[in-house]
C-alpha positions as CSV (number, residue, x, y, z in Angstrom):
1,M,18.7,-7.7,-4.0
2,P,16.0,-9.0,-6.5
3,A,15.1,-7.2,-9.6
4,G,12.4,-3.8,-8.6
5,F,14.9,-2.6,-5.9
6,E,17.5,0.5,-6.8
7,I,19.3,1.8,-5.1
8,D,19.7,5.8,-5.8
9,D,21.2,7.3,-2.5
10,L,18.6,10.1,-2.8
11,P,19.1,12.3,0.2
12,A,16.1,13.2,2.4
13,A,16.1,16.2,1.7
14,E,15.7,15.4,-2.3
15,I,13.2,12.7,-1.3
16,D,11.0,15.2,0.7
17,R,11.0,17.3,-2.4
18,Q,9.8,14.9,-4.5
19,A,7.1,14.2,-2.4
20,E,5.5,17.1,-2.3
21,L,5.9,17.9,-5.8
22,Y,4.1,14.3,-6.9
23,G,1.7,13.8,-3.9
24,P,-0.5,16.4,-4.3
25,F,-0.1,15.8,-8.6
26,T,-1.1,12.2,-7.9
27,D,-4.4,13.6,-5.6
28,A,-5.5,15.3,-8.7
29,V,-5.5,12.7,-11.1
30,R,-7.4,10.3,-8.1
31,E,-9.7,13.2,-7.9
32,L,-9.9,12.9,-11.7
33,V,-10.5,9.4,-12.0
34,D,-13.4,10.0,-9.1
35,A,-15.2,12.7,-11.3
36,T,-15.0,10.3,-14.3
37,V,-16.8,7.9,-12.3
38,R,-19.6,10.1,-11.3
39,T,-19.9,12.8,-14.2
40,T,-23.0,13.7,-16.0
41,V,-21.7,16.6,-17.9
42,D,-23.1,16.1,-21.6
43,D,-21.5,14.8,-24.3
44,D,-19.5,17.3,-26.3
45,E,-18.0,17.9,-22.8
46,V,-17.1,14.6,-22.0
47,R,-15.5,15.0,-25.6
48,A,-13.7,17.9,-25.1
49,V,-12.9,16.5,-21.9
50,Q,-10.4,13.2,-23.2
51,A,-9.2,15.4,-25.7
52,E,-7.3,17.5,-22.9
53,V,-6.9,14.4,-20.9
54,E,-5.0,12.5,-24.2
55,A,-2.8,15.9,-24.6
56,L,-1.9,15.8,-21.1
57,T,-1.0,12.2,-20.9
58,A,1.0,12.8,-24.4
59,R,2.9,15.5,-22.6
60,L,3.6,12.9,-19.7
61,R,4.4,10.4,-22.0
62,A,7.2,12.5,-23.2
63,S,10.3,10.9,-20.4
64,Q,9.3,7.9,-19.1
65,L,10.4,4.8,-16.6
66,P,11.6,1.8,-18.9
67,G,9.0,-0.1,-16.9
68,S,7.4,0.2,-13.3
69,Y,7.9,1.9,-10.7
70,G,9.8,-0.2,-8.5
71,V,10.7,-0.2,-5.2
72,R,13.7,2.8,-4.7
73,I,15.6,3.5,-1.4
74,G,17.6,6.7,-1.0
75,A,21.0,7.7,1.4
76,E,19.1,6.8,4.5
77,G,18.0,3.6,3.7
78,R,14.2,4.7,3.5
79,G,12.7,3.2,0.5
80,R,9.8,4.3,-1.3
81,P,7.0,1.6,-3.0
82,W,5.2,4.8,-4.4
83,G,3.9,2.3,-7.2
84,N,2.5,0.5,-4.9
85,A,-1.7,-0.5,-5.6
86,V,-2.2,0.4,-2.1
87,V,0.3,2.5,-0.4
88,G,2.1,4.5,-3.9
89,L,2.4,7.7,-3.1
90,R,2.5,8.4,-7.1
91,N,0.0,5.4,-8.1
92,P,-3.9,6.6,-8.2
93,V,-5.3,3.6,-7.9
94,A,-3.9,3.4,-4.6
95,P,-6.7,4.9,-2.1
96,P,-3.6,5.5,-0.8
97,L,-3.7,3.8,2.6
98,R,-0.8,5.1,5.3
99,P,-0.6,2.2,8.0
100,V,0.5,3.5,11.5
101,P,2.8,1.0,13.1
102,D,1.9,1.2,16.7
103,P,4.6,2.5,18.9
104,D,3.6,0.1,21.8
105,E,3.4,-3.2,20.8
106,P,5.9,-3.9,17.5
107,G,3.9,-6.2,14.5
108,R,0.7,-4.7,14.9
109,V,-0.8,-1.1,12.3
110,T,-3.2,0.4,12.2
111,C,-4.8,3.1,9.0
112,D,-8.0,5.3,8.8
113,F,-8.6,5.3,4.9
114,H,-11.2,6.4,2.4
115,L,-12.4,3.9,-0.3
116,G,-15.0,6.1,-3.0
117,A,-17.0,5.7,-5.9
118,A,-13.7,4.0,-8.0
119,Y,-13.7,1.1,-5.2
120,E,-17.3,-0.2,-6.4
121,G,-18.5,-3.9,-6.3
122,P,-22.3,-4.1,-5.3
123,P,-24.1,-1.1,-5.0
124,T,-22.7,1.1,-3.1
125,L,-19.9,-1.3,-1.3
126,V,-16.6,-1.9,-1.6
127,H,-15.3,-4.8,-4.4
128,G,-14.3,-7.9,-1.9
129,G,-11.7,-7.9,-4.5
130,V,-10.5,-4.7,-3.5
131,L,-10.4,-5.2,0.1
132,A,-8.4,-8.1,-0.5
133,L,-5.8,-6.2,-1.6
134,V,-5.9,-4.3,1.1
135,L,-6.0,-6.8,3.6
136,D,-2.9,-8.8,2.0
137,Q,-1.4,-4.8,2.0
138,V,-1.9,-4.0,5.7
139,L,-1.1,-7.8,6.6
140,G,2.5,-7.8,5.3
141,E,3.1,-4.2,7.0
142,A,2.1,-6.0,10.1
143,A,4.7,-8.4,9.4
144,G,7.5,-5.7,8.4
145,A,7.0,-3.8,11.7
146,G,7.7,-6.6,13.5
147,G,11.0,-6.8,12.0
148,R,10.1,-9.6,9.9
149,P,9.0,-8.7,6.1
150,G,8.0,-11.3,3.6
151,M,6.2,-12.4,0.6
152,T,2.2,-13.4,0.9
153,G,2.5,-17.3,0.9
154,T,-0.6,-17.5,1.9
155,L,-4.0,-15.5,2.9
156,T,-7.7,-16.2,3.6
157,L,-10.6,-13.5,4.4
158,T,-13.9,-14.0,6.0
159,Y,-16.6,-11.7,4.9
160,R,-18.6,-10.9,7.7
161,R,-20.4,-8.7,6.2
162,P,-21.0,-5.7,3.1
163,T,-18.3,-2.9,3.5
164,P,-20.1,0.4,2.7
165,L,-18.5,3.1,0.1
166,G,-16.4,5.6,2.5
167,D,-14.3,6.2,5.8
168,L,-12.9,2.3,7.0
169,R,-10.8,1.1,9.4
170,T,-8.4,-1.8,9.3
171,E,-6.0,-3.3,11.7
172,A,-3.1,-5.9,11.7
173,W,-0.5,-7.8,14.3
174,I,1.5,-9.9,13.9
175,E,-0.4,-13.5,15.5
176,R,2.9,-15.8,15.4
177,T,6.6,-16.3,13.7
178,E,8.7,-19.7,12.7
179,G,11.7,-19.5,11.2
180,H,11.3,-17.4,7.8
181,K,7.7,-17.4,8.2
182,T,5.3,-14.6,10.2
183,W,1.2,-15.6,10.4
184,A,-0.3,-12.3,10.0
185,R,-4.2,-11.2,10.9
186,G,-6.5,-8.2,10.6
187,H,-9.6,-6.8,9.9
188,V,-11.8,-4.4,8.0
189,V,-13.6,-1.7,10.4
190,G,-16.5,0.0,8.4
191,P,-19.1,2.4,10.7
192,D,-21.5,-1.1,11.8
193,G,-18.5,-3.5,13.2
194,V,-15.9,-5.6,11.4
195,T,-16.4,-6.4,7.9
196,V,-13.7,-8.5,7.1
197,E,-11.2,-10.5,8.8
198,A,-7.8,-12.3,7.4
199,E,-5.2,-14.1,7.4
200,G,-2.2,-14.7,5.9
201,V,1.0,-16.3,6.1
202,F,3.8,-14.0,5.0
203,I,7.5,-16.2,3.9
204,L,11.1,-13.7,4.0
205,P,12.4,-14.0,1.0
206,R,15.6,-16.0,0.5
207,W,17.9,-12.6,-0.4
208,A,17.1,-10.8,2.9
209,R,17.1,-14.0,5.0
210,A,20.9,-13.6,5.5
211,L,20.1,-10.4,6.7
212,V,17.9,-10.3,9.5
213,D,19.2,-13.0,10.6
214,E,22.8,-11.7,11.0
215,R,20.5,-8.4,12.4
216,E,19.0,-10.5,15.0
217,R,21.9,-12.1,16.0
218,R,23.6,-9.0,16.5
219,A,20.5,-7.7,18.8
220,A,20.7,-11.0,20.9
221,S,24.3,-10.7,21.0
222,E,23.4,-6.9,23.3
223,V,20.9,-8.4,25.4
224,G,23.6,-11.0,26.7
225,D,25.9,-8.0,26.9
């Protein structure tokens, strides 16, 4: 297993407890980011709040992980990418997205999400790079949902129209697979229809290939029986 993945064997109850603790905490920091972008309080109040934020940061720095959060894996094999910039439960940079696999179509995911003032590029519109970030993640989620997880090999975006800040939806699906490569497609939908389309190739890492190959051999054997 590569660097950044850590098996900590936490039981499900402890993972749920941490999610209930850190989820609302991270939401509060997201609200702080939004308020920072849009506040119109006077100069003295900004300086006072800055001092409070610096004090709170110092308190949190009192005990820190030595590096990034990575992906932690609990006792039931459940991965926690809580530091991820798109879906991370503990990352206030993340919107966050919560992609939902389609139970009737393996390899397809959908997600409703909201992008506010912190994600602005052109006035009132989402930054194009943020949309690339979102689609990179969601296409990868589709590949994983189809049993073909992988790292991004290529990602191509076509911007059809401006994407307004606010409530959005994204959909992604597997188009085809070949060996250790998976081709996925997806798009972002705004109030007036599709705004951005994407296609990407996701490559199964070398360290995971033996595991996936073995799983597929077992599945084929069960079908044969």
